[in-house]
KEKE-3310 file (N, C-alpha, C; in steps of 0.2 Angstrom, whole numbers, plus 5000, padded with zeros to 4 digits):
npx = (5100:5088:5078:5080:5076:5062:5058:5061:5052:5041:5040:5039:5027:5018:5019:5015:5001:4996:4998:4990:4977:4975:4975:4963:4954:4956:4952:4939:4935:4931:4917:4912:4918:4916:4919:4931:4939:4939:4945:4958:4962:4962:4972:4983:4983:4985:4999:5005:5002:5008:5021:5028:5026:5032:5046:5048:5056:5050:5038:5029:5029:5016:5008:5011:5006:4992:4988:4992:4983:4971:4972:4973:4961:4951:4955:4952:4938:4935:4939:4931:4919:4923:4923:4909:4905:4910:4904:4890:4891:4895:4883:4874:4870:4860:4846:4835:4842:4849:4844:4843:4857:4864:4858:4863:4877:4877:4873:4884:4894:4890:4891:4905:4909:4905:4914:4927:4926:4925:4938:4946:4943:4947:4960:4970:4980:4997:5010:5022:5016:5001:4993:4999:4996:4982:4981:4987:4978:4966:4969:4972:4960:4952:4958:4956:4942:4941:4949:4940:4928:4933:4937:4925:4920:4928:4926:4912:4913:4922:4914:4904:4911:4917:4925:4943:4949:4942:4941:4935:4939:4952:4953:4949:4959:4970:4966:4965:4979:4983:4976:4979:4993:4994:4987:4996:5008:5003:4999:5011:5019:5011:5015:5029:5033:5045:5051:5059:5062:5068:5077:5068:5055:5058:5059:5045:5039:5045:5039:5025:5025:5029:5018:5008:5014:5014:5001:4996:5002:4996:4983:4985:4990:4978:4970:4974:4972:4963:4945:4937:4923:4907:4900:4909:4918:4915:4916:4906:4889:4888:4880:4877:4875:4874:4866:4855:4850:4845:4835:4826:4822:4816:4805:4798:4795:4786:4775)
npy = (5085:5084:5086:5075:5065:5067:5065:5052:5047:5050:5042:5030:5031:5032:5019:5012:5016:5011:4997:4995:4999:4989:4978:4981:4979:4965:4959:4961:4973:4984:4983:4985:4997:5008:5022:5024:5015:5020:5033:5029:5023:5034:5042:5033:5034:5047:5048:5040:5048:5061:5060:5056:5067:5077:5073:5072:5079:5086:5092:5105:5118:5123:5113:5103:5110:5111:5097:5094:5102:5097:5084:5087:5093:5083:5073:5080:5082:5068:5064:5070:5064:5051:5052:5054:5042:5033:5037:5034:5020:5016:5018:5009:4996:5001:5005:5014:5024:5030:5040:5051:5052:5055:5067:5075:5074:5082:5094:5097:5098:5109:5119:5118:5123:5136:5140:5138:5147:5159:5159:5159:5172:5181:5177:5178:5170:5170:5171:5166:5172:5178:5168:5157:5161:5160:5146:5141:5146:5139:5126:5126:5129:5118:5107:5111:5109:5095:5090:5093:5086:5073:5073:5074:5061:5052:5055:5051:5037:5033:5036:5026:5015:5008:4996:4997:4989:4988:4991:5002:5012:5011:5017:5030:5034:5035:5045:5055:5057:5062:5074:5081:5083:5089:5101:5107:5109:5117:5128:5133:5135:5145:5156:5157:5155:5156:5167:5160:5142:5134:5126:5125:5123:5111:5103:5104:5097:5085:5081:5080:5070:5060:5058:5054:5042:5035:5035:5026:5015:5012:5009:4998:4989:4988:4983:4969:4965:4955:4956:4961:4953:4962:4962:4958:4967:4977:4974:4975:4981:4997:5012:5021:5013:5009:5000:4998:5011:5011:5001:5006:5018:5012:5006:5016:5023:5014:5015)
npz = (5062:5070:5060:5052:5060:5063:5050:5048:5057:5051:5040:5047:5054:5043:5038:5049:5050:5038:5039:5050:5045:5035:5044:5051:5042:5038:5050:5051:5058:5052:5051:5064:5068:5057:5054:5061:5055:5042:5045:5049:5037:5029:5034:5031:5017:5016:5020:5010:4999:5002:5006:4993:4986:4993:4992:4979:4965:4955:4959:4967:4980:4982:4977:4987:4998:4995:4995:5008:5016:5012:5017:5031:5033:5030:5040:5052:5052:5052:5064:5074:5070:5074:5088:5090:5085:5094:5106:5103:5101:5114:5121:5114:5120:5129:5125:5130:5135:5125:5116:5125:5130:5118:5116:5127:5123:5112:5117:5125:5115:5109:5119:5122:5109:5109:5119:5113:5102:5109:5115:5103:5099:5109:5112:5100:5087:5083:5070:5057:5045:5039:5034:5041:5054:5054:5051:5063:5072:5069:5070:5084:5089:5085:5091:5105:5106:5102:5113:5124:5121:5122:5135:5141:5136:5142:5156:5156:5153:5164:5175:5174:5175:5164:5155:5153:5144:5133:5116:5111:5121:5119:5106:5110:5118:5110:5101:5111:5114:5102:5101:5113:5112:5099:5102:5112:5104:5093:5100:5106:5094:5088:5095:5094:5082:5069:5056:5046:5044:5059:5073:5083:5076:5070:5081:5086:5075:5076:5089:5085:5075:5083:5092:5083:5079:5091:5094:5084:5088:5100:5096:5088:5098:5107:5098:5098:5110:5122:5124:5138:5147:5147:5159:5168:5174:5185:5202:5211:5211:5206:5213:5202:5191:5174:5168:5177:5177:5164:5164:5173:5166:5155:5161:5166:5154:5149:5157)
capx = (5098:5081:5074:5081:5073:5055:5057:5061:5046:5035:5040:5037:5020:5014:5019:5010:4994:4995:4997:4984:4972:4975:4973:4956:4949:4956:4949:4932:4934:4927:4910:4910:4920:4917:4922:4938:4943:4940:4950:4965:4964:4963:4979:4988:4983:4989:5006:5007:5002:5012:5028:5031:5025:5037:5052:5049:5059:5046:5032:5030:5027:5009:5005:5011:5001:4985:4988:4992:4977:4966:4973:4971:4954:4948:4957:4949:4931:4934:4941:4924:4915:4925:4921:4902:4904:4912:4898:4884:4893:4894:4876:4870:4867:4855:4842:4831:4846:4853:4842:4845:4864:4866:4856:4868:4883:4876:4873:4891:4897:4888:4894:4912:4910:4905:4920:4933:4925:4927:4945:4949:4942:4951:4967:4972:4987:5002:5013:5026:5012:4994:4991:5001:4992:4975:4981:4988:4972:4961:4972:4971:4953:4949:4961:4953:4936:4942:4950:4934:4924:4936:4937:4918:4919:4932:4922:4907:4915:4925:4909:4900:4916:4917:4932:4948:4951:4938:4944:4932:4943:4959:4953:4948:4965:4974:4964:4967:4986:4984:4973:4983:5000:4992:4985:5002:5012:5000:4999:5018:5021:5007:5018:5036:5034:5050:5050:5062:5062:5074:5077:5061:5050:5059:5057:5038:5037:5047:5034:5019:5026:5030:5012:5005:5017:5012:4993:4995:5004:4991:4977:4987:4990:4972:4967:4975:4971:4956:4940:4934:4916:4905:4898:4914:4923:4914:4916:4900:4885:4888:4874:4876:4875:4870:4860:4850:4846:4842:4829:4821:4819:4812:4799:4795:4792:4780:4769)
capy = (5078:5084:5086:5068:5061:5068:5062:5045:5045:5051:5035:5024:5033:5030:5012:5009:5017:5007:4991:4995:4999:4982:4973:4982:4975:4958:4957:4964:4978:4990:4983:4988:5004:5010:5028:5024:5012:5025:5038:5026:5022:5041:5043:5029:5037:5054:5047:5038:5054:5067:5058:5057:5074:5081:5072:5072:5085:5090:5095:5112:5119:5124:5106:5100:5113:5109:5090:5094:5105:5092:5078:5089:5094:5077:5070:5083:5080:5061:5063:5072:5058:5045:5053:5053:5034:5030:5038:5030:5013:5015:5018:5004:4991:5004:5009:5019:5030:5032:5047:5056:5052:5058:5074:5077:5074:5087:5100:5097:5100:5116:5123:5118:5127:5143:5142:5139:5153:5165:5159:5161:5179:5185:5175:5176:5166:5174:5166:5170:5175:5178:5161:5153:5163:5157:5139:5139:5147:5134:5120:5126:5129:5111:5103:5112:5106:5088:5088:5094:5081:5067:5073:5072:5054:5048:5056:5047:5030:5032:5036:5020:5009:5004:4992:5000:4984:4989:4994:5009:5016:5012:5022:5037:5036:5037:5052:5060:5059:5067:5080:5085:5085:5094:5107:5110:5111:5123:5134:5135:5138:5151:5162:5158:5153:5160:5168:5154:5136:5133:5120:5124:5121:5104:5100:5103:5092:5078:5079:5079:5064:5055:5057:5050:5035:5032:5033:5020:5009:5011:5006:4991:4985:4987:4978:4962:4964:4952:4960:4958:4953:4968:4962:4956:4972:4979:4969:4976:4985:5004:5016:5024:5008:5011:4995:4999:5017:5009:4997:5010:5022:5009:5004:5023:5025:5010:5015)
capz = (5066:5072:5054:5050:5065:5061:5043:5049:5061:5046:5036:5052:5055:5037:5038:5054:5048:5032:5042:5055:5040:5032:5049:5053:5036:5038:5056:5050:5062:5049:5052:5070:5068:5051:5054:5063:5050:5037:5047:5048:5029:5026:5037:5027:5011:5017:5020:5004:4994:5004:5006:4987:4984:4997:4990:4971:4962:4950:4962:4969:4986:4982:4977:4993:5003:4994:4997:5015:5018:5011:5022:5038:5034:5031:5046:5057:5051:5054:5072:5077:5068:5078:5095:5090:5084:5101:5111:5102:5103:5121:5123:5111:5124:5133:5120:5133:5137:5119:5114:5130:5130:5112:5117:5131:5120:5107:5121:5127:5110:5108:5125:5120:5103:5112:5123:5109:5098:5113:5115:5097:5098:5114:5112:5093:5086:5079:5065:5052:5040:5040:5032:5046:5060:5053:5052:5070:5076:5068:5073:5091:5091:5084:5096:5111:5105:5103:5120:5128:5120:5124:5142:5142:5135:5148:5162:5156:5154:5170:5180:5174:5176:5158:5155:5149:5139:5127:5110:5111:5125:5116:5101:5113:5121:5104:5099:5116:5113:5096:5102:5118:5109:5094:5105:5115:5099:5090:5105:5106:5088:5087:5099:5093:5075:5066:5049:5043:5048:5063:5077:5087:5072:5069:5088:5086:5070:5079:5094:5082:5072:5089:5094:5078:5079:5097:5094:5080:5092:5105:5092:5087:5105:5109:5093:5099:5117:5122:5127:5144:5146:5149:5166:5173:5176:5192:5207:5214:5207:5209:5213:5196:5186:5168:5166:5181:5174:5157:5165:5176:5161:5151:5164:5166:5148:5147:5161)
cpx = (5091:5076:5075:5077:5065:5053:5057:5054:5040:5034:5037:5029:5016:5014:5014:5003:4992:4994:4991:4977:4970:4972:4966:4952:4950:4953:4941:4930:4930:4920:4908:4912:4921:4921:4929:4942:4944:4945:4957:4967:4965:4970:4984:4988:4986:4996:5008:5007:5007:5019:5031:5031:5031:5044:5053:5051:5055:5039:5034:5027:5019:5005:5005:5006:4994:4984:4988:4986:4971:4966:4971:4964:4950:4949:4953:4942:4930:4935:4934:4919:4916:4922:4913:4901:4905:4906:4892:4885:4893:4887:4871:4867:4861:4851:4838:4835:4849:4851:4844:4853:4866:4864:4861:4875:4883:4877:4880:4895:4896:4891:4902:4914:4910:4912:4926:4932:4927:4935:4949:4949:4946:4958:4969:4979:4991:5006:5018:5023:5005:4991:4992:4997:4985:4975:4982:4982:4967:4963:4971:4964:4950:4952:4958:4946:4936:4944:4944:4930:4927:4936:4929:4917:4922:4928:4916:4908:4918:4919:4905:4905:4916:4924:4937:4951:4947:4941:4941:4937:4950:4959:4952:4955:4970:4972:4966:4975:4987:4981:4977:4990:4999:4991:4991:5006:5009:5000:5006:5020:5017:5010:5025:5038:5039:5048:5053:5062:5069:5073:5071:5056:5052:5058:5049:5036:5039:5041:5028:5020:5026:5023:5008:5007:5014:5005:4992:4997:4999:4985:4979:4987:4983:4968:4968:4974:4964:4951:4937:4926:4913:4903:4903:4919:4921:4913:4909:4896:4885:4881:4872:4876:4871:4865:4854:4846:4842:4835:4824:4818:4815:4805:4795:4791:4786:4775:4763)
cpy = (5078:5083:5079:5064:5061:5065:5055:5043:5046:5045:5030:5025:5030:5023:5009:5010:5012:5000:4990:4995:4992:4977:4974:4978:4968:4955:4959:4969:4984:4989:4986:4995:5007:5017:5028:5021:5016:5030:5035:5025:5029:5043:5040:5032:5043:5053:5045:5043:5059:5066:5059:5064:5078:5080:5072:5079:5089:5093:5101:5112:5120:5118:5103:5103:5111:5102:5090:5096:5100:5086:5081:5090:5088:5073:5073:5082:5073:5060:5065:5066:5052:5046:5051:5045:5031:5030:5034:5022:5011:5014:5013:4999:4994:5008:5015:5025:5033:5039:5052:5057:5056:5066:5078:5079:5081:5094:5102:5100:5107:5121:5123:5123:5134:5145:5143:5145:5159:5165:5161:5169:5183:5183:5173:5173:5171:5168:5170:5174:5175:5171:5157:5154:5160:5150:5137:5140:5142:5128:5120:5126:5122:5107:5104:5109:5098:5086:5088:5088:5074:5067:5071:5064:5050:5049:5051:5039:5028:5032:5030:5014:5005:5001:4996:4995:4985:4993:5001:5014:5017:5017:5029:5039:5038:5044:5057:5062:5063:5074:5085:5088:5090:5101:5111:5113:5117:5129:5137:5138:5144:5157:5163:5156:5158:5162:5163:5148:5136:5127:5119:5121:5113:5100:5099:5098:5085:5076:5077:5072:5058:5053:5053:5043:5032:5030:5027:5014:5007:5007:4999:4987:4984:4982:4971:4960:4960:4957:4957:4958:4959:4968:4960:4961:4975:4974:4969:4981:4992:5007:5019:5019:5009:5007:4996:5006:5015:5006:5001:5015:5019:5007:5011:5024:5020:5010:5019)
cpz = (5067:5066:5051:5054:5063:5054:5044:5052:5056:5042:5041:5053:5049:5036:5043:5053:5042:5035:5046:5050:5037:5038:5051:5048:5037:5045:5056:5055:5059:5049:5059:5071:5061:5050:5056:5058:5044:5038:5046:5041:5026:5028:5033:5020:5011:5016:5013:4998:4996:5004:4999:4984:4987:4994:4982:4969:4958:4953:4965:4976:4987:4981:4983:4998:5002:4996:5005:5019:5018:5016:5029:5039:5034:5037:5052:5057:5054:5061:5076:5076:5072:5085:5095:5089:5091:5106:5110:5103:5110:5124:5119:5115:5129:5129:5124:5134:5131:5117:5119:5130:5124:5113:5121:5128:5115:5111:5123:5121:5108:5113:5124:5114:5105:5115:5118:5104:5102:5114:5109:5096:5103:5114:5104:5093:5082:5075:5061:5047:5042:5039:5038:5052:5060:5054:5059:5074:5075:5071:5081:5093:5090:5089:5103:5111:5106:5110:5125:5127:5122:5132:5145:5142:5140:5154:5162:5157:5161:5176:5180:5174:5170:5157:5150:5144:5133:5122:5109:5115:5122:5110:5104:5116:5116:5102:5105:5116:5107:5097:5107:5115:5103:5097:5108:5109:5095:5094:5105:5100:5086:5090:5097:5086:5071:5059:5044:5047:5052:5068:5081:5082:5071:5076:5088:5081:5073:5085:5091:5079:5077:5091:5089:5078:5086:5097:5090:5084:5097:5102:5090:5093:5107:5104:5095:5106:5118:5126:5133:5143:5150:5156:5170:5176:5183:5196:5211:5210:5210:5209:5206:5190:5180:5167:5170:5179:5168:5159:5168:5171:5157:5154:5165:5160:5146:5152:5158)
residu = (MET:LEU:ALA:ARG:LEU:TRP:HIS:ILE:LEU:TRP:PHE:VAL:GLN:ALA:GLY:LEU:TYR:LEU:ALA:LEU:SER:LEU:THR:LEU:PHE:THR:ARG:ASP:ALA:ASN:ARG:ASN:PHE:PRO:VAL:PHE:THR:PHE:TYR:VAL:SER:TRP:MET:ALA:LEU:GLU:GLY:VAL:VAL:LEU:ILE:PRO:ILE:TYR:TYR:ALA:PRO:PHE:THR:THR:GLY:ASP:GLN:TYR:ALA:ILE:ALA:PHE:ALA:THR:GLY:ILE:ALA:GLY:ALA:THR:VAL:LEU:ARG:PHE:ALA:ILE:ILE:TYR:GLU:ILE:PHE:THR:ARG:LEU:LEU:ASN:PRO:TYR:PRO:ALA:LEU:ARG:ASP:ALA:GLY:VAL:SER:VAL:PHE:ARG:TRP:ALA:THR:VAL:ALA:LEU:LEU:VAL:ILE:VAL:ILE:ALA:LEU:ALA:TRP:PHE:VAL:PRO:ALA:ALA:GLY:ALA:SER:ARG:VAL:MET:SER:VAL:PHE:PHE:LEU:LEU:GLN:ARG:THR:VAL:ASP:VAL:LEU:LEU:CYS:GLY:LEU:LEU:LEU:PHE:LEU:PHE:ALA:PHE:SER:GLY:TYR:PHE:HIS:LEU:SER:TRP:ARG:SER:TYR:LEU:VAL:GLY:ILE:SER:LEU:GLY:LEU:GLY:VAL:LEU:ALA:THR:VAL:GLY:LEU:ALA:THR:ALA:SER:ILE:ARG:ALA:GLN:ILE:GLU:PRO:LEU:THR:ARG:ASN:GLN:THR:ALA:ASP:ILE:MET:GLU:LEU:ILE:ASN:GLN:SER:ALA:TYR:THR:PHE:SER:ALA:LEU:ILE:TRP:ILE:ALA:TYR:LEU:PHE:LEU:PRO:GLU:ARG:PRO:ARG:GLY:ALA:THR:PRO:THR:ARG:LEU:PRO:LYS:HIS:ASP:LEU:GLU:THR:TRP:ASN:GLN:GLU:LEU:GLN:ARG:PHE:LEU:HIS:GLN)
# end
């Protein structure tokens, strides 16, 4: 029953990503969010390719493993690129702060990278085989880094009272669901992964497929929500208003 459920969710997830990809192109969202649009299209293509390989009687397990690894690698790189795209888009209206903000983002990435490398060194992952152990270790390391960058992004947007109706925040929220669920399931499977597939493995797959489906629904919902005007969100000007910082920095640089 569990295996059947996550297989059904796999089909639903592939359909949602395909529909979302087509919607992004028809609404010209690919011009504003090219990396995110490419990621959604990549995920849709992954589903279109992997599902037939999985069910086709003439394909082998090695072929599926190669296609799966390629899809995971591409999606991982694109997720980091999406976070960088979100951050730069948030700072676009504030050119004087853009370079400084990007530098802070890069240093935060370096600091998080040191932490996740130390975590991978001192807390190695286990698995049914050496290959699976390395896979869970890499997945956990990537998800820790993604979660850290997303926390930095949410803290930044929350501190400056950026509107939660913004599609940028919707993209971040969907990525946050994927990263946190992926981190949790990878950590659990790294400790209890059985030699042969059992009910626990099916539960983890069901949770992962649910996270992908839920993220797609979040992105679709935010895509159709109206954007609030940028200046209408705060009821009063906060002391840490980003526009004020931008103006002061521009005046300082022109002195």
